[in-house]
Structures are given as C-alpha cells and as structure tokens.
C-alpha positions in Angstrom: 101.7 -12.3 63.2 99.2 -14.9 64.5 95.5 -14.4 64.5 94.0 -12.7 67.5 93.4 -14.8 70.6 89.7 -15.6 71.0 88.1 -15.7 74.4 84.9 -17.8 74.9 82.7 -16.9 77.9 80.7 -20.1 78.1 77.4 -20.7 79.9 75.9 -24.1 78.9 78.4 -26.8 77.8 76.9 -28.2 74.7 76.5 -24.9 72.9 79.9 -23.7 74.0 81.5 -27.0 72.8 79.9 -26.7 69.4 81.1 -23.1 69.0 84.6 -24.1 70.1 84.7 -27.0 67.7 83.4 -24.8 64.8 86.3 -22.4 65.3 88.9 -25.1 65.4 87.5 -27.1 62.4 86.5 -24.2 60.1 89.5 -21.9 60.5 91.9 -24.1 58.7 90.1 -23.4 55.4 91.2 -19.8 55.8 94.5 -20.2 57.6 95.8 -23.4 55.9 97.0 -26.7 57.4 95.6 -27.3 60.8 95.7 -23.6 61.7 93.1 -21.9 63.9 93.3 -18.9 66.3 94.3 -19.4 69.9 91.2 -20.1 71.9 90.6 -19.9 75.7 87.3 -20.8 77.3 86.1 -19.9 80.8 83.0 -21.6 82.2 81.5 -21.0 85.6 79.0 -23.5 86.9 75.8 -23.4 85.0 74.0 -23.4 88.3 75.5 -20.0 89.0 73.9 -18.6 85.9 70.6 -20.4 86.3 70.2 -19.3 89.9 70.4 -15.7 88.8 68.1 -16.2 85.8 65.4 -18.0 87.8 65.1 -15.1 90.2 65.3 -12.5 87.4 68.7 -11.2 88.6 70.2 -10.0 85.3 72.8 -7.8 87.0 74.0 -11.0 88.6 74.2 -12.6 85.2 76.1 -9.6 83.9 78.7 -9.9 86.8 79.3 -13.5 85.9 79.9 -12.6 82.3 82.2 -9.8 83.3 84.2 -12.1 85.6 84.7 -14.4 82.6 85.7 -11.5 80.4 88.3 -10.3 83.0 89.8 -13.8 83.3 90.0 -14.2 79.6 91.7 -10.8 79.2 94.3 -11.7 81.8 95.3 -14.8 79.8 95.7 -12.7 76.6 92.3 -12.9 74.8 91.8 -9.9 72.5 88.0 -10.1 72.5 85.2 -12.3 73.8 82.4 -14.3 72.4 79.5 -15.8 74.4 77.9 -18.8 72.8 74.7 -18.4 74.8 71.8 -16.3 73.4 69.8 -16.0 76.6 72.4 -14.2 78.7 73.1 -11.7 76.0 70.3 -9.6 77.5 72.7 -8.9 80.3 75.6 -7.9 78.1 74.7 -4.1 77.9 75.1 -4.0 81.7 78.8 -4.7 81.6 80.1 -3.8 78.1 81.5 -0.4 79.3 83.4 -2.1 82.1 84.8 -4.9 80.1 88.6 -4.8 79.6 88.2 -6.3 76.1 85.3 -6.1 73.5 82.5 -8.6 73.0 81.0 -9.7 69.7 77.2 -9.8 70.0 75.7 -13.1 68.8 72.6 -11.5 67.3 74.7 -9.1 65.1 76.0 -12.0 63.0 72.6 -13.6 62.8 70.9 -10.3 61.6 73.7 -9.7 59.1 73.3 -13.3 57.7 69.5 -12.8 57.5 70.0 -9.7 55.3 72.7 -11.4 53.2 70.4 -14.3 52.4 67.5 -12.0 51.5 65.1 -13.0 54.3 62.4 -10.6 55.4 60.4 -12.1 58.2 62.2 -14.2 60.8 60.9 -16.6 63.5 62.8 -16.5 66.8 63.3 -19.7 68.8 65.2 -20.3 72.0 64.7 -20.4 75.7 61.7 -18.7 77.2 63.9 -15.9 78.5 65.4 -15.3 75.1 62.2 -15.3 73.2 60.6 -13.0 75.7 63.5 -10.6 75.5 64.5 -7.8 73.0 67.9 -9.4 72.1 66.8 -10.5 68.6 63.9 -8.0 68.0 66.3 -5.1 68.5 69.0 -6.4 66.3 66.7 -7.7 63.5 64.6 -4.5 63.5 67.8 -2.4 63.2 68.5 -4.3 59.9 65.0 -3.7 58.6 63.9 -7.3 59.3 60.5 -8.3 60.6 60.4 -10.9 63.4 57.8 -13.2 65.0 57.9 -14.9 68.4 56.2 -18.3 69.0 53.1 -18.4 71.2 53.6 -18.5 75.0 52.8 -22.3 75.2 55.2 -23.0 72.4 57.9 -20.9 74.1 57.4 -22.9 77.3 57.6 -26.3 75.7 60.7 -25.4 73.6 62.3 -24.0 76.8 61.6 -27.4 78.5 63.2 -29.3 75.7 66.3 -27.0 75.8 66.7 -27.0 79.6 65.7 -30.6 80.4 67.2 -32.2 77.4 69.5 -30.3 75.1 71.8 -28.7 77.6 72.2 -32.2 79.1 73.2 -33.6 75.8 69.9 -35.5 75.5 68.5 -35.5 71.9 65.0 -36.9 71.8 63.0 -37.5 68.5 59.9 -36.0 70.2 61.8 -32.8 70.9 62.9 -32.5 67.3 59.4 -33.2 66.1 57.9 -30.5 68.4 60.4 -27.9 67.3 59.7 -28.8 63.6 55.9 -28.4 64.3 56.3 -25.0 65.8 58.6 -23.8 63.0 56.2 -25.2 60.4 53.3 -23.2 62.0 55.4 -20.0 62.0 56.0 -20.6 58.3 52.4 -21.4 57.3 50.5 -19.1 59.7 52.9 -16.2 60.3 54.6 -16.0 56.9 58.1 -16.4 58.2 60.8 -17.2 55.7 63.6 -18.2 58.1 64.1 -19.2 61.7 66.8 -18.1 64.2 68.1 -21.0 66.1 68.4 -18.7 69.1 69.6 -21.2 71.6 73.1 -22.5 71.0 72.0 -26.0 71.6 69.2 -26.0 69.0 71.7 -26.6 66.1 72.3 -30.0 67.7 68.8 -31.1 66.5 67.8 -28.6 63.7 69.4 -27.6 60.5 68.5 -26.7 56.9 67.9 -30.3 56.1 65.2 -31.0 58.6 63.7 -27.6 59.4 60.6 -26.4 57.7 62.3 -23.0 57.3 65.9 -22.1 56.4 67.9 -21.8 59.6 70.1 -19.0 61.0 72.4 -21.0 63.2 73.5 -18.6 65.9 76.2 -20.9 67.3 78.1 -21.4 64.0 77.5 -17.8 62.9 79.1 -16.5 66.1 82.1 -18.9 65.6 82.6 -17.7 62.1 82.4 -14.1 63.1 85.1 -14.8 65.7 87.3 -16.4 63.1 86.9 -13.3 60.8 87.6 -10.9 63.7 90.7 -12.8 64.7 92.1 -12.9 61.2 91.1 -9.3 60.3 92.5 -8.0 63.6 95.8 -9.8 62.9 96.0 -8.1 59.5 95.3 -4.7 60.9 98.0 -5.1 63.6 100.4 -6.2 60.9 
C-alpha cells in the first residue's frame, strides 16, 4: 500500500511552498528512490485570510480553513496540515466539523523541544501568533517554559514577516533585527531555544545564524506529516 495522501491547507505562499518542498525532498530517505506521499494543496487568496484577521474575525478564518479541509478530503487526502502558525488559533473552532483530522503545528514543535532537552523557549512569529495561546498552551502541556518578545519587538517582527517575507523579500536588515531580538531573549530572559513560529522565518533563520537553537515549525510539520503518512499506511496494511 502507498503512504497516506497528505492535504495541505495553505495560507501564505512562501511557508506553504517550503513545507511542500520539505515533504517531497525528505520523504525519499524513508521511502527510497524518489518516493514521497501523494500531496494536494489548496490555497485561498491570502487576502481572504488577512481581511478576517485584520478585523479579528477568527470564526471567518476557521471557515476558510474548513473549506480547504473539505476540498482536500474530497480529492482523497487522509489528513490535513496547515503550514501557517497564526491561523492555528482558529483550528479548535472547526476540528469537530472537519471530515478528516488535522495535525497541529505546535505539537511537533513542543515534542521536538522536549526531545532536544530545552527548558525555556522563546516564541517568534506574527503579532497575532505571539499574542495568542497557540504555543504557550502546547509548550506548557509538555512542561516547557516560554517567553514572548516585547510588544515593540512583536510589532517589528510582524512588519518584517508581512511586508517582506510573505512576499519573498529577504532583507539583511530584517535578518539582523530578528537576530537581535533572539539574542536579547537569550541573554536577558534565559531562553535556550527559539520557535520559528512563522512558517516564513526559516527562510532567514536557522541554527547556523540564530543566537539560539531553532525549532523550525515549517520543517517539523512537514516531517510529522511524512511520519503520519507512512505510519498510517503501515497500520492500514
């Protein structure tokens, strides 16, 4: 039997593309040859999501996610992943109505944090993500401490993400600012790792240039999807 069919409910293009590429390039190491699970992606206009987010309409965000999940189920996806941290705060609003299950992006990050022995984790991402309970809830459930950046830091990182990264613009100044914030969280807040809690942040940050070890939410979600697809195939067999 073939691995389970993975559905991707995409929001912003750059993060979704990185997640998709990770599935297709890393799965062959487990499946052999050029093998990777079947993958289908659905992407509404980013404007549809942002219009809801700007007015605080998280139920509207949830309905867009559900619409993607329903379309992916109709074409045969066995489960859904969403390579966008911000909109995960709307996921609880539709999980019970979804025709297929969703993997939560923060579950894989929290599990990796425990596996690597981290204790106090910095959270980076959009302003909506860092203001939310998406990561605090999942990290706390695993016994991990967490720290948010200051409000001005959140605002500037949000600007870098929304004005630059989601548009595929990678500016040295944006990299330097994120490094500065992560360095402060290490030195002043005692953090020993940082969640790259926007799926575009791995485009500019990694273990080689970050002041703290990184928890790359994009690639960790892709790897969780690969494992789920393969394990589900084995159970079905």
